[in-house]
GUBAFI-145055 format. One record per residue (C-alpha): x, z, y. Coordinates in pm, 1 decimal, m for minus. Each point is the difference from the previous one (the first is absolute). Last residue first. Example, Ala and Ser with C-alpha at 12.3 -4.5 7.8 and 13.67 -1.06 7.14 Angstrom:
2
+----------+----------+----------+
:       xx :       zz :       yy :
+----------+----------+----------+
:   1367.0 :    714.0 :   m106.0 :
:   m137.0 :     66.0 :   m344.0 :
+----------+----------+----------+
//
This chain:
347
+----------+----------+----------+
:       xx :       zz :       yy :
+----------+----------+----------+
:  12487.4 :   8579.1 :  11501.8 :
:   m168.3 :   m144.5 :   m307.1 :
:   m285.3 :    249.2 :    m27.2 :
:   m263.6 :   m225.3 :    159.1 :
:    100.8 :   m283.4 :   m231.4 :
:    m77.7 :    215.2 :   m302.4 :
:   m349.3 :     70.9 :    137.0 :
:    m60.9 :   m369.6 :     63.0 :
:     98.4 :    m94.6 :   m354.9 :
:   m195.2 :    286.2 :   m158.9 :
:   m325.9 :    m58.7 :    189.1 :
:     21.0 :   m377.8 :    m33.0 :
:     39.7 :     30.3 :   m377.5 :
:   m287.4 :    247.3 :    m36.1 :
:   m234.8 :   m213.1 :    210.7 :
:     77.4 :   m318.8 :   m191.2 :
:    m21.0 :    176.2 :   m341.4 :
:   m330.5 :    185.9 :     31.5 :
:   m106.2 :    180.6 :   m317.2 :
:    270.8 :   m140.9 :   m224.7 :
:    266.7 :     74.6 :    260.3 :
:    197.0 :    263.9 :   m183.2 :
:   m319.0 :    157.7 :   m138.1 :
:    127.0 :    354.8 :     58.7 :
:   m223.0 :     63.3 :    300.7 :
:    194.5 :    322.5 :     54.4 :
:    331.5 :   m184.8 :     36.4 :
:   m144.4 :   m251.8 :    244.8 :
:   m166.4 :    267.4 :    212.1 :
:    296.4 :    239.0 :    m14.4 :
:    238.8 :   m269.4 :    122.8 :
:   m236.4 :    m82.6 :    285.6 :
:    m14.2 :    364.4 :    108.3 :
:    377.0 :     36.9 :      0.7 :
:     35.2 :   m317.0 :    206.7 :
:   m271.3 :    114.8 :    240.4 :
:    183.0 :    329.6 :     52.7 :
:    315.3 :   m199.3 :     76.9 :
:   m185.7 :   m210.3 :    254.3 :
:   m149.6 :    309.2 :    163.0 :
:    351.2 :    137.2 :     37.6 :
:    114.9 :    291.0 :   m210.6 :
:     26.6 :    378.2 :     11.0 :
:     18.9 :    156.1 :   m344.4 :
:   m103.6 :    352.3 :    m93.8 :
:      2.5 :    m82.3 :   m278.2 :
:    204.3 :   m218.1 :   m233.0 :
:   m278.2 :   m257.8 :    m55.4 :
:    m68.1 :    m54.1 :   m368.9 :
:    133.6 :   m269.2 :   m230.1 :
:    146.8 :    259.2 :   m236.8 :
:    350.8 :   m112.5 :     94.8 :
:    m81.9 :     56.0 :    367.6 :
:   m191.3 :   m223.1 :    238.6 :
:     64.4 :    m60.8 :    370.8 :
:    370.9 :     60.1 :    m54.1 :
:     87.6 :   m343.3 :    145.3 :
:    161.0 :    m89.9 :   m332.0 :
:   m308.5 :    135.4 :   m174.3 :
:   m227.1 :   m228.8 :    199.0 :
:    223.7 :   m300.3 :    m75.2 :
:      8.4 :     77.6 :   m371.7 :
:   m379.1 :     36.0 :    m13.4 :
:    m43.8 :   m328.2 :    186.4 :
:    230.8 :   m185.9 :   m236.8 :
:   m187.8 :    138.0 :   m300.4 :
:   m328.5 :   m114.2 :    151.4 :
:    140.7 :   m348.5 :     58.4 :
:    118.7 :    m19.9 :   m363.1 :
:   m330.1 :    123.3 :   m140.4 :
:   m185.0 :   m247.2 :    221.4 :
:    210.0 :   m292.4 :   m125.5 :
:    m37.2 :     94.0 :   m366.2 :
:   m375.7 :     34.4 :     38.1 :
:    m24.8 :   m333.7 :    172.8 :
:    202.8 :   m169.8 :   m274.1 :
:   m229.2 :    154.6 :   m266.8 :
:   m333.2 :    m61.0 :    172.8 :
:    m10.0 :   m376.8 :     29.6 :
:    140.9 :    m98.6 :   m339.4 :
:   m200.0 :    283.1 :   m157.5 :
:   m325.1 :   m140.0 :    137.4 :
:     82.7 :   m345.5 :   m132.8 :
:     87.4 :    141.2 :   m341.1 :
:   m331.7 :    186.7 :     m6.7 :
:   m176.0 :   m333.0 :     34.9 :
:   m244.2 :   m174.0 :    232.2 :
:     26.0 :    187.4 :    326.9 :
:   m246.0 :      4.2 :    290.1 :
:   m309.9 :      9.2 :   m222.1 :
:    m45.0 :    372.5 :     56.9 :
:    m23.2 :     56.0 :   m375.7 :
:    366.6 :    m98.1 :    m34.4 :
:    122.1 :    272.4 :    233.9 :
:   m223.9 :    257.9 :   m168.6 :
:    141.5 :    m87.9 :   m340.8 :
:    357.5 :     47.6 :    121.8 :
:     93.2 :    284.0 :   m234.2 :
:    372.1 :     64.0 :     19.9 :
:    240.3 :     73.7 :   m282.3 :
:    298.9 :    223.6 :    m71.6 :
:    109.4 :     m1.1 :   m365.3 :
:    m30.0 :    298.4 :   m233.6 :
:   m139.5 :   m187.2 :   m299.6 :
:   m344.3 :    150.4 :     57.5 :
:     16.9 :   m143.3 :    351.8 :
:     94.1 :    199.9 :    307.3 :
:   m210.3 :    m43.4 :    313.2 :
:     m7.9 :   m145.9 :    350.0 :
:   m349.0 :    m72.1 :    131.4 :
:   m124.8 :    352.3 :    m62.7 :
:   m363.3 :     94.3 :     57.1 :
:    m74.8 :    196.8 :   m321.4 :
:   m368.2 :    m39.2 :     92.0 :
:     16.6 :   m373.4 :    m63.5 :
:    348.2 :   m142.0 :     33.2 :
:    303.6 :    108.1 :   m200.4 :
:    112.1 :    188.4 :   m311.4 :
:   m322.5 :    132.0 :   m152.5 :
:    m93.8 :   m327.1 :   m166.9 :
:     92.6 :   m274.5 :    243.8 :
:   m290.0 :     59.0 :    234.6 :
:   m209.5 :   m253.6 :    186.3 :
:    110.7 :     13.7 :    369.2 :
:     10.3 :    346.3 :    152.3 :
:    338.1 :     m8.7 :    175.1 :
:    m16.4 :   m363.0 :    102.0 :
:   m340.3 :    m38.8 :    163.3 :
:    m38.7 :    378.7 :     27.2 :
:    245.0 :     34.3 :    286.2 :
:   m169.4 :   m230.6 :    250.3 :
:   m354.9 :   m111.9 :    m77.3 :
:      6.9 :   m288.8 :    247.3 :
:    330.1 :   m142.7 :   m123.7 :
:     m6.2 :   m303.3 :    230.4 :
:     69.1 :    162.4 :    338.3 :
:    282.4 :    244.6 :    m69.6 :
:    113.8 :   m187.1 :   m311.4 :
:     89.1 :   m302.7 :    214.5 :
:    297.1 :    211.2 :    105.4 :
:     14.4 :    141.1 :    350.2 :
:    211.8 :   m115.1 :    292.1 :
:    261.4 :    165.5 :    219.7 :
:    238.9 :   m253.2 :    150.9 :
:    366.5 :     40.0 :    m93.2 :
:    300.4 :      5.0 :    231.6 :
:    m76.4 :    342.4 :    138.9 :
:   m257.1 :    221.4 :    170.2 :
:    m72.1 :    331.5 :   m175.0 :
:   m350.4 :     m1.8 :   m145.1 :
:    m29.0 :    373.5 :    m63.0 :
:   m157.1 :     68.4 :   m340.2 :
:   m371.8 :     81.2 :     m7.3 :
:   m167.2 :   m339.0 :    m35.6 :
:     72.4 :   m298.9 :   m223.0 :
:   m325.8 :    m25.0 :   m196.0 :
:    150.3 :     65.2 :   m343.6 :
:    276.1 :    216.2 :    146.1 :
:   m246.5 :    245.2 :    148.9 :
:   m215.6 :     18.1 :   m314.2 :
:    310.4 :     57.6 :   m213.4 :
:    119.0 :    306.5 :    195.5 :
:     48.2 :    200.0 :   m324.3 :
:    256.5 :    265.3 :     79.1 :
:     37.3 :    188.2 :    329.0 :
:    m36.3 :   m194.6 :    327.2 :
:    329.7 :    121.6 :    147.5 :
:    194.1 :    313.5 :     89.3 :
:     70.3 :    193.3 :   m317.6 :
:    282.6 :    196.3 :    165.1 :
:   m246.3 :    110.8 :    267.9 :
:    169.9 :    101.9 :    326.5 :
:     56.0 :   m342.8 :    153.5 :
:    122.2 :     11.0 :    359.7 :
:   m108.8 :   m295.4 :    211.2 :
:    186.1 :   m216.9 :    251.7 :
:   m204.5 :   m130.7 :    291.4 :
:   m218.5 :   m308.3 :    m30.4 :
:    105.7 :   m362.9 :    m26.7 :
:   m170.0 :    m50.1 :   m335.7 :
:   m265.6 :    262.4 :    m57.4 :
:     62.7 :    165.0 :   m336.3 :
:   m275.3 :    218.0 :   m150.6 :
:     93.5 :    362.9 :     51.1 :
:   m170.9 :    100.5 :   m212.8 :
:   m111.3 :   m227.6 :   m282.0 :
:   m355.5 :      0.9 :   m138.0 :
:     m4.8 :    m49.4 :   m376.1 :
:     73.0 :   m336.0 :   m157.6 :
:   m267.5 :   m158.1 :   m215.5 :
:    m93.3 :      6.3 :   m366.5 :
:   m230.7 :    296.9 :     41.1 :
:   m310.7 :   m133.6 :    171.0 :
:    128.7 :   m348.2 :    m84.3 :
:   m110.9 :     34.1 :   m362.5 :
:   m369.1 :     25.9 :     96.8 :
:     42.2 :   m301.5 :    225.2 :
:    109.9 :   m183.2 :   m315.6 :
:   m366.9 :    m74.3 :    m68.4 :
:    m18.8 :   m242.7 :    289.3 :
:    309.1 :    m66.7 :    207.0 :
:    m46.5 :    163.6 :    338.2 :
:    305.6 :    181.5 :    134.0 :
:    m37.5 :     75.6 :    368.3 :
:    278.0 :     91.3 :    241.8 :
:      9.0 :    351.1 :    145.4 :
:    380.0 :     12.2 :     23.5 :
:    131.8 :    231.9 :   m269.4 :
:   m327.7 :    139.9 :   m133.7 :
:   m157.8 :   m324.4 :   m119.5 :
:   m368.4 :    m40.2 :     79.8 :
:   m157.5 :    m85.6 :   m334.4 :
:   m284.1 :   m243.9 :    m72.5 :
:   m282.6 :    137.4 :   m211.7 :
:      6.3 :    m52.0 :   m376.1 :
:    m89.9 :    356.3 :    m89.5 :
:    m89.1 :    211.4 :   m301.3 :
:     27.0 :   m309.3 :   m215.8 :
:   m273.5 :    m85.8 :   m250.7 :
:     34.1 :     97.0 :   m366.3 :
:   m256.1 :    282.0 :     21.5 :
:   m239.8 :   m264.0 :    131.3 :
:    m40.9 :   m109.1 :   m363.9 :
:   m227.1 :    301.2 :    m35.4 :
:     36.4 :    375.9 :    m35.1 :
:    m32.0 :     30.2 :    380.3 :
:    274.4 :    256.2 :     60.9 :
:    172.0 :     m8.5 :   m337.0 :
:    301.1 :   m195.7 :    133.8 :
:     m7.4 :    m74.5 :    372.8 :
:    310.8 :   m225.6 :    m24.9 :
:    339.2 :     17.0 :    173.5 :
:     90.6 :    365.1 :    m47.1 :
:   m241.1 :     49.0 :   m288.4 :
:    210.5 :   m222.8 :   m228.2 :
:    318.2 :    198.9 :     69.1 :
:    257.2 :     83.7 :    269.7 :
:    169.7 :    314.4 :   m124.4 :
:   m182.0 :    334.3 :     13.3 :
:     13.8 :    284.2 :    249.7 :
:   m272.3 :    265.7 :    m42.3 :
:    m29.1 :    213.9 :    311.7 :
:    105.1 :   m256.1 :    258.1 :
:    m88.2 :    108.9 :    352.4 :
:   m104.3 :   m290.1 :    221.0 :
:    102.9 :   m360.7 :    m66.6 :
:   m120.7 :   m116.0 :    343.9 :
:   m239.4 :   m270.0 :    122.8 :
:   m309.1 :    166.6 :   m146.7 :
:   m118.1 :   m207.0 :   m296.2 :
:    291.3 :   m240.7 :    m41.3 :
:    251.6 :    277.5 :     62.1 :
:   m176.9 :    235.6 :   m240.0 :
:     20.2 :   m266.8 :   m269.5 :
:    370.4 :    m50.3 :     65.7 :
:     75.8 :    372.1 :     m2.0 :
:   m195.5 :     58.2 :   m319.5 :
:    193.9 :   m273.6 :   m178.4 :
:    335.9 :    135.5 :    105.4 :
:    319.6 :   m165.8 :    130.3 :
:   m160.2 :   m226.0 :    258.5 :
:   m205.4 :    230.4 :    221.0 :
:    191.4 :    303.4 :   m126.2 :
:    318.0 :    m86.6 :    187.6 :
:    m50.9 :     58.8 :    373.1 :
:   m234.8 :    298.8 :    m32.3 :
:    208.4 :    165.6 :   m271.5 :
:    m85.6 :    m40.8 :   m368.6 :
:    328.7 :   m142.5 :   m126.2 :
:    m20.1 :    135.3 :   m357.2 :
:   m135.5 :   m338.6 :   m109.3 :
:    347.7 :   m129.5 :     81.7 :
:     m3.4 :   m267.9 :   m270.7 :
:   m323.2 :      8.1 :   m198.2 :
:    101.5 :   m235.3 :   m280.9 :
:   m342.6 :   m161.6 :     28.6 :
:     99.7 :   m180.7 :    319.5 :
:    314.8 :   m140.2 :   m163.6 :
:   m216.9 :   m173.2 :   m258.3 :
:      5.9 :     43.2 :   m378.8 :
:   m321.4 :    205.2 :    m12.4 :
:   m160.3 :   m264.2 :    218.6 :
:     26.2 :   m265.4 :   m267.7 :
:   m151.9 :    234.5 :   m259.5 :
:   m294.5 :     89.1 :    224.4 :
:    m55.3 :   m365.2 :     83.9 :
:     m1.9 :   m107.5 :   m363.4 :
:   m236.8 :    279.6 :   m103.7 :
:   m250.1 :    m92.2 :    269.7 :
:    m41.0 :   m363.2 :    m99.5 :
:     48.7 :     71.1 :   m371.2 :
:   m357.0 :    m86.7 :    m94.2 :
:   m209.8 :    230.7 :   m215.8 :
:   m148.3 :    179.5 :    299.2 :
:    101.9 :    286.3 :    227.0 :
:    m69.2 :   m172.7 :    331.5 :
:   m371.4 :    m81.3 :     m2.7 :
:    m10.5 :    202.3 :   m321.5 :
:    m12.3 :    321.7 :    201.5 :
:   m321.1 :    m91.6 :    184.4 :
:   m194.9 :    m19.9 :   m327.6 :
:    140.6 :    323.0 :   m141.8 :
:   m301.4 :    214.5 :     83.2 :
:   m231.3 :   m257.0 :   m155.4 :
:   m300.0 :    m21.1 :    231.4 :
:   m315.7 :    180.9 :   m109.1 :
:   m260.8 :   m156.1 :   m230.6 :
:   m350.0 :    m21.8 :    151.2 :
:   m241.4 :    245.4 :   m163.1 :
:   m190.2 :    m75.5 :   m320.9 :
:   m379.7 :     21.3 :     34.6 :
:   m177.1 :    317.6 :   m114.0 :
:    m96.2 :     78.5 :   m360.9 :
:   m376.9 :     46.9 :    m60.0 :
:   m129.0 :    357.9 :      1.4 :
:     11.6 :    246.1 :   m292.2 :
:   m340.4 :    150.9 :    m90.7 :
:    m99.6 :    330.3 :    162.7 :
:    149.0 :    342.6 :    m61.0 :
:   m247.3 :    285.1 :     71.5 :
:     47.6 :    330.5 :    183.6 :
:   m324.9 :    206.1 :     45.9 :
:     29.1 :    202.8 :   m322.2 :
:    350.5 :    105.6 :     78.6 :
:   m100.1 :    126.4 :    343.1 :
:   m298.5 :    194.9 :   m134.2 :
:    203.1 :    159.3 :   m277.5 :
:    286.1 :     90.8 :    232.5 :
:   m240.9 :    145.8 :    258.9 :
:   m162.0 :    216.8 :   m269.3 :
:    336.3 :    119.4 :   m130.9 :
:    106.9 :     95.8 :    354.5 :
:   m327.5 :    189.6 :     58.9 :
:     47.2 :    194.6 :   m323.3 :
:    348.5 :    103.2 :    104.6 :
:   m122.6 :    107.5 :    344.1 :
:   m282.4 :    208.0 :   m149.3 :
:    233.8 :    165.3 :   m250.0 :
:    234.5 :    100.5 :    280.4 :
:   m290.3 :    138.4 :    206.0 :
:   m120.9 :    203.8 :   m296.5 :
:    345.0 :    147.8 :    m59.8 :
:     32.5 :     89.5 :    367.5 :
:   m338.3 :    179.0 :     m7.5 :
:     96.5 :    199.0 :   m309.0 :
:    314.1 :    125.1 :    169.7 :
:   m195.2 :    110.1 :    303.4 :
+----------+----------+----------+
//
């Protein structure tokens, strides 16, 4: 048996050598063929990037301006609750535009480029477009704000819903929220003259020419060509501090409208109005505190039962204070509101 296995092994080895010889003998290498045609060059992977990230300083300037803005400071970014996140976080605002609610915020960030623009979504110049320019139904009274690109701003720069909203002539109300009012930033309301309670009085309610003539609203003045990183552009201030430490105002947007010819002319109109509105607002605050409708912190000493007229007076004060333009946004309306509200408290 051992001899038979040896013979079989030798037979297999010989067969393998034979196959190897035959196979090697049958394989031949022919002459080299002609080179093929060149393929089409692929697209440069960075081609879409240079649409924005190019040698110009277009993007750099805007990023630097924004870094000095109040928005970029990220005030109250920790406010991620349902009623706050929409305007205090970037994710909340984008969720609101997409689904109508800020949703759960897992990564709160300050308002930034991606909040207002679809950055890195199309990798084209469309990345600089606005996320929305649709008209805005204001929360306080359901009125419509429709002023072009500034519609995006009005989503947040408006008063929040007020409960109870005063109904003149109605029964007394008890206020239980010390922060009763429209919250901060009701600029959209004041610009179009809706939201505050139009208490009857000696003055007729009328809007400034700004309401109808400034078709782009906020951005006309606040985003006019920038003064470095101090005002205008994506920094958005109108009032700023010069390098020498002086207070200055950028009125470029006012002049571009064609309604005013010089910055001195604009200042001559705005400065007296601002002084007047500040004085009227101070008078109203004093009167409300004397009637114990506001405390030293300018909040309602809750629980506080007051008449509908008194509630309206508190609300109107909060609107003018929160707007913080001292009449620049809508001087005739603001003046009438304060004068008539003061008159209503003179009893």
